[in-house]
N, C-alpha and C positions, 0 to 999 in steps of 0.2 A: 329824806325820810318819807316813806309812803304811807298812805292812809287807806284803809279798807272802807269803802263807802257803802257796802251792802248793808241793808237794814231789814229788820223784821217788819213784815207787813203791818201797817197800822190797822187798828180796829175800824171797821167800816161803819160809817153812819149813813143815815139817809141823805139824799140830796138837799141842798139849800132851798129855801122858799123861792119860788119863781124860777127854778132851774129849768123846768119844761119850756117856759116861754123864752128863757135865755137861749136854750139850745135851738129852739125854732127860729128866733130872730138872727142868731149868729149864722146858722146854717143857710137861711135865706140870703143873708148878706154874702156868704161864700159863693152861693149860686150867682148872685148879681155881679160881684167883682170878677169872678173867674170867667163868667160868660163873656164879659166884655173884652177878654184877652183874645178869644177865638172867634167870636161872632162877627167881628169886623172883617175878618179875612175874606169871607164870601162876598162882601160888598165892595171890595177894592176896585173891580172893574167899573162899577157904577159910580163910585166916588171919583175915579179918574176921569170918566166921561163928563160928569156933572160939574166938577170943579177944575177941569183941565189940569190934572195933576200928573206928573211924570213918575218914573220909578222911585226917584229919591223922595219925593213927597209921599208916595204910598208907603215906603219903608218907615218914614217918620210917623205916619198915622198909626202904624203898629207899634213902633219903638217908643214913641213919646209916653204912652201909657206904661209899658213894661219897664222902661228905664227909670221913670220917676218912681214907680212902685218899688223897684229893686234898690234904688239909691236911698229911699226914705224909710224903708221897712224897719231897719234897726234903730235909727234915731227916734222914730215914732213910738216904738216899743219902750225904749228907755225913758222917753218923756212921759209916757202913760204911767210909769211907776211913780212919778212925782205928782201928777195932777189928777190921777184917777182914770182907771181903764174904761169905765162906763162912759165918762165924759168924753174921752178920746174916741170911743166907738161911735157915740152919737154925732160928734163933730165930723168924723170921717164920713159917715153916711150922708150927712147934710152937704158936705163939700162935693162928694161924688154925685149926688142927685142934681145939685145946681150945675155942675160941670157937664152932666149929661144933657141938660137943657141947652147949654151953650153949643155942644157938639151938634145937636139936631138942627140948630138954627144957624150954623156956621155958613157965612157967605163965601168963604174961600178956604183953600187948603191950609193956609197959615193959621187962621182962626181955629180950624178943626184940630190941628196939631197942638196948639196952645191949650185948648180945652181938654184934649186927651191927656196932656201932662197933668192938668189939675185933677182929672179923674184918677190918675195914678197916685197923686198925693192923698186923695180921699181913700183910695183902696188900701194904701199902706197904713193909714191910721186905723182902718177897720181890721185888716187881717193881722196886724201886729198885736192887737189886743183881744181878738176873739178867742184864741186858744187859752190865753191867760184867764179870761172871764170864765170859760168852761172849767178850767182846772180848779178855780176857786169855788165853783158850785158843786162839784162832784168829787168823790174820793175813790181810790183803789179801782176795782173792776168797773164800777159805774163810770168812772172818769175815762177809762180806756174805751168803753162802749160809746160814750158821748163824743169823744174825739174821733172815733171811727165813723160815727154818723156825720159829723161835721166834715171830715175829709171826703167821705163818699159823696156828699152833696156837691162839693167843689169838683170832684172827679167827673161826676155825671154832667155837670154844667160844661166843663171843658170838652167832654166828648160830644155833647149835643150842640155845641156852639155853631158849627158850620150848618147843621140842619135848621136850627132856629133862625140863623141869619138868612139862609136861603129863603125860608118861608116868609119872613117879614119883608125882605127886599122885593120878592116877587109879588106878594099880595098887597103890599103898601108902597113903601119907598125906603131907600137906605137910611134916611133920616129917622125912621121909626125904630130902628134898632137902638137908638139913644132915647127917643121920647118914651118908649115903653119902660125905661128905667124909672121914670118919675113916679108913677103910682106905687111901684114896688118899694122905692126908697121911702116914700111917705109912710107906707104901711110899716116898714121896719122902725122908723122914727117913733110913730105913735105906739106901736106895740112895746118898744123898749121903754119909753117914758112911762107908760101906764102899768106895765106888768113886770118889768125887770127891776129888782131893787138895786140900790147902789152897791158898788163893790167895796171891799175892805182895804183898798190901797192905802188909805190914810192911817190905818192901824198897823201896817207893816213897817219894818225898818227901812229908812230912806237909803237910796244908793249913796255910796261914798263919793265925795267930791262934787264938783259942779257938773252940770250937763255937758257932754262931750261935743261942744259946738265945733271945735277944731276938727274932730274926726268926721263930723257930718259934712263940713265944707270940703275937706280933702277927698272924702269918698265920692261925693256928688261930682266934684270937678274931675276926678279921675275917670269916672264912668261916662260922663258927658264927652270928655275929650276923646277917649278911645272909640266910643260909638260914633261920634261925629266924623272922625277920620275914616272909619270903616265905611260909612254911608257915602261920603263925598269922594272917596278914592276912585271908584269906578267912573264917576261922572267927570271929575276934574283931572284925574291922573294921580298916581300914587306919589309922584315927586312934587306935586303942586303944594303951595303953602297951605291951602285950605284943607288938605288931607294930612300932610306930613307934620305940620306944627301941632294940630290937636293930638295926633298919635304920640308924638314925643312928649308933649305936655302931660298926657294921660299916663304914660309910663312913669314919668318922674313923680307924678302925684301919687301913684300906687306905692312907690318906694317911700315917699314922705308920709303917707297914711300909715304904712306898716311901722315905720320908726316911731311915729307919734303914739300909736296904740301900744307898742311895746313899753314906751316910757310911762304911760298912764296905768299900766298893770290892772289892778282891781277896779279902777274907775273907767276903764276903757269901754267904748261902745262895742268894739270887736276884739275879744280877748284872743290874740294870736297864739297864746300858749296852748290853747286847745288843739291847735294843728299838730302838736307833737304826739297826739294819740293817732296812730295810723288809720284806724277805722273811721275816726271822725273826719280826717282829711279825705278818706275815700268817699264818705257820704257827701262832702262838699263838692268834690270833683264830679261825682256821678250825678248829683242834683243838677249841676251845670250842663254836663254833657248830654244827659237824657233829654233835656229841653232843647239843646242845640239841634239834635238830630231829629226830633219829632216836630216841634212847633216851628223850627227854623226852616224846614222843608215845605211846610204846609202852604204858605202863601204862593209859592211858585207852582206847586201842584194845582192849586186853585186857578192860577192864571192859565195853565194849560187846559184844564177842564172847561172853564168858562170862556176864556179869550180865544183859544185856538179851536177847540172842539165845539164851542158855541152852546154849551148847556146853560140853562137858566140858573139863577141862584138856587132855587129849590132843587133842580135836577142835580146841581153840583153837590149840595148837601146830602141828597139821597145816596149818591154814589160814594161819598165819604163815610156813609154808615157801614160800609164794608170794614172800615177800621174802628170806628167808634162803637159799633155794636159788640165787637169782640172785646173791647176794653171793659164794657159793662158786664159782659158775660163771664169773663175770666177773672176780673179783679176780686170778686167775693171769695174765690178759692185760693187767693195768694197765701193765706195762712197755712194751707195744706202743703204747699211747696216748702215752707220753712220747717215743717215737721219732718219732711222726707229727706232734706239735704241741708248742709250748712248755709248760713246767710250768704257767704261769698259765692257759693254755688248757685243760689237763686238769682243773685244779681248778674252773674256771668251768663246764666241761661237766658235771662230776659234780654240783656243787651246783645247776646249772640244771635237770638232769634230776630231781633230788630235789624241786625246787620245783614242777615240772610234776606229779609224782606226788602231792604233797600237795594241789595244787589240784583234781585229780580226786577225791581222797578227801573234800574239803570238800563234795561234792554229797550226802553221806549224809543220808537222811531216816528218819523213824520207821517206814516200811513197807518199807524196803529190806532185802534179804538181804546176806550177807557178800560176795556177788559184786560189789556196787557198789564195793568196796574193791580188788578184784583187780588192775585195771590200775595203780592207785596203788602197791600193794605191790610189784608187779614193778618199777616205775620207781624206787621207793625202794631196792630191792636193787641195781639197776644203777648208780644214782647214787652210792650209798655205796661200791660196789666200785671205782668209778673214782676217787673223791675221797680215800678214806681212805689207801690205800697210799703215795702220794707225801708225805704230811705229815711223817713223821719224816725222810725224806731231805732235805726242804727245810730243816728246822730245823738239822740237823747239818752240812749242806753249805755254809751261808753264814756260819759262825763259824770262828775259828781252831781247828785240830785239838785243841789242848790244852784247849779249852773245849767239845768235843763232848759230853762226859758231862753237863755242866751243861745244855747245850742240850736234850739228850734228856730229862733229868729235868724241865726246865721245861715242855716240850711235853707230856710224859706227865701232868703234874699237871693240865692243863686238860682232858684227856679225862674223868676221873671228875667233875671240877668242873662240866663242861658237862652231864653227866647229872643231877647233883643240882640244878643251877639250872633245867634244863629241866623236871624233874618238879615242882619247886616253882612256877615261873612259870606253867606250863600248868595246874597244879592251881588256881592263883588264878583264871585265866581260866575254867576249867571250873566251879568252884564259883559264881563270880559269875553266869555265864550261867544255871545251874540255879536259883539263888536268885531271879533276875529273872523267869524263866519260870514259876516256882512260888511267886510271892509270896503273901502272906496273902490278898489280894483274889481271886486266881485259885483258890486252894484253898478259900476260903470259898464261892465260887460253885459249887464241885464238892462241897459238903456235907462237907468234911473238918472234924472237930471242931478247935477252936482248939488244944487240947493236943497234937494229933497232927501239926500242920503242919510243925514243924521236924523231927520224926521222918521225915516223908515226904521232905523235902529231903535229909536225911542219908542215907537209904536209897538214893535215886536216885544221889547223888554217889558212894556206895560200890559201886554196881552190885548192890545186894541186892534184886532185884525179887521173888524168891521170898518173902523175909521181908516185903516191903511188901504183897504180895498177901494174905498170911495175916493181916496186922494191920488191913487196911482193912475197914470195914463193908461188907456185901454190896451195899447200894444205891449206894455210891460207888466200888466196886472198879473196874469197867471204865473209866468216864470218867477216874478218877485215873490208872490205868495208862496210858491213852492219852496223857494230859498228861505223865506221867513219861517215856515213850518219846520224845516230842517234845522234852522238855527235855534228856535225855541226848544224843540225836543232835545237837541244836542246840549243846550244849557241845562235842561232839567235832568238829563241823564248824567251829566257831569256832577251836578249837585248830589244826586242819589249815590253815585259812586264815592264821592268825598265823604258823605254822611255815613256810608257803610264802613269805610276805613276808620272813621272816628268811633263808630259803635264797636268795632273789633278791638280797638285800643281800650275802650271802656270795659269790655269784657275782661281783658287782661288786667286792667287796673282793679277791677272788682276782686279777682282772684288773688291779687298781690297785696292789696291794702286792707280789705275787710277781713278781720280776724275775730272769730267767735269768742276767743279768750279775753278780748278787750271788754266784752260785756260783763265779765266777772272780775276784772282787775283794773277797772277804771281808776285812775289816780288824779290827784290834784294836778292841774296842767304844769305847774312848776316842777313836779317830781315825775312826770310821765316819761317813759322811755323815749329816746329820740328815734 
């Protein structure tokens, strides 16, 4: 039996008291949490040099935040329904701020990675509750406008992250990208305590059953296992126990998590029945893939700009404005595309433009300047600005209204997860290409001593060309540097080509899965068409 979930618009009343302050504090929090996803990328070469970190360590500096954020977003949102969203929001900001202080003071890469994971915990607590707080303070069109402002704040922060990071690292030190979070975090805490009233969570019906602790543990274990295997595979070998066992364990935990959530039905943290709505599945897939091909490529593009071409952090950020500026310029007009063509057409257009941009970037060679990337960066910005904005609307528009919060949380989870998976997967491709191009036979022919060959490969993969130049014997320096440039650009070109193929598949998935009629015929998950 199906159920028509369309409803007459409710009479719109004014926003709740303190809603302006609420929107300001949640939007500022969105800027802070989102900025820390991208701002670190520009500082990776400096982190590597200061803390003597290799490629695996640098990947985990990025992944620790995004993985913890992705793994804990859903359970944090579910827990906030029980203890209060404002309380969860404040706790999350406090945790994030304290962890930022730890990141800034980190004496080694291990401490930095641990504090980045705690930052991810705080970010999950904040971002899982911010939209729910806004939804409770606004109604109807005002709610949509408020959510749009909140989303725009996060989008601008993501776009400006490389530039902000470059300016801070060049003007101060990489540690200040974390220290500057402290006054902003304190401002959010004080503003929320003094100006934002408590939410009505206690007056709402409590979720059925106990908190899904089993789902939390299974999901976190699955994500950690898969990601750890992807990161260690290129370093230790894909058949090594350190890579193979986590990958197998992660895959088994994914199956166990799915079975567990099916059994819990209405009390599940992740209602898998929603995946029976094709457009919802499409939104999940595209949320993941769009982050894989955009933020997954970014760290390696930065290694090329800063490590090989030698641009300063600020210079790197300024060149990436070719992409981020077009995100900000085109995103406000995303609604116009939805008026001119069906949603699946808009998504296919955005991901298709992204694929073309990545294909142009795959032409990069060892003698090229950064201008070879300029057309591709512009197309990446335009494609992302077209594709990203409709995603959340697709997810919440095809499920019953009472499940819109879960739909939002599920979709949000796959944004940071896509970033983590992209960084890990493309890191595997990058390392493999460099190892193949600079194998022992090639380095031996270039008169590199046997004891230095792995050091050469590691330095190229981390973009540490200055360190490599100083370490090489004079007779071998120029030939080895030429081979290193060729290997790094070959790795970057391979990544861009792989990402272009994924983007083309995403365009096909958009056209196949996204159906405008799902917006009008959304059913209860149990009754939805297969």
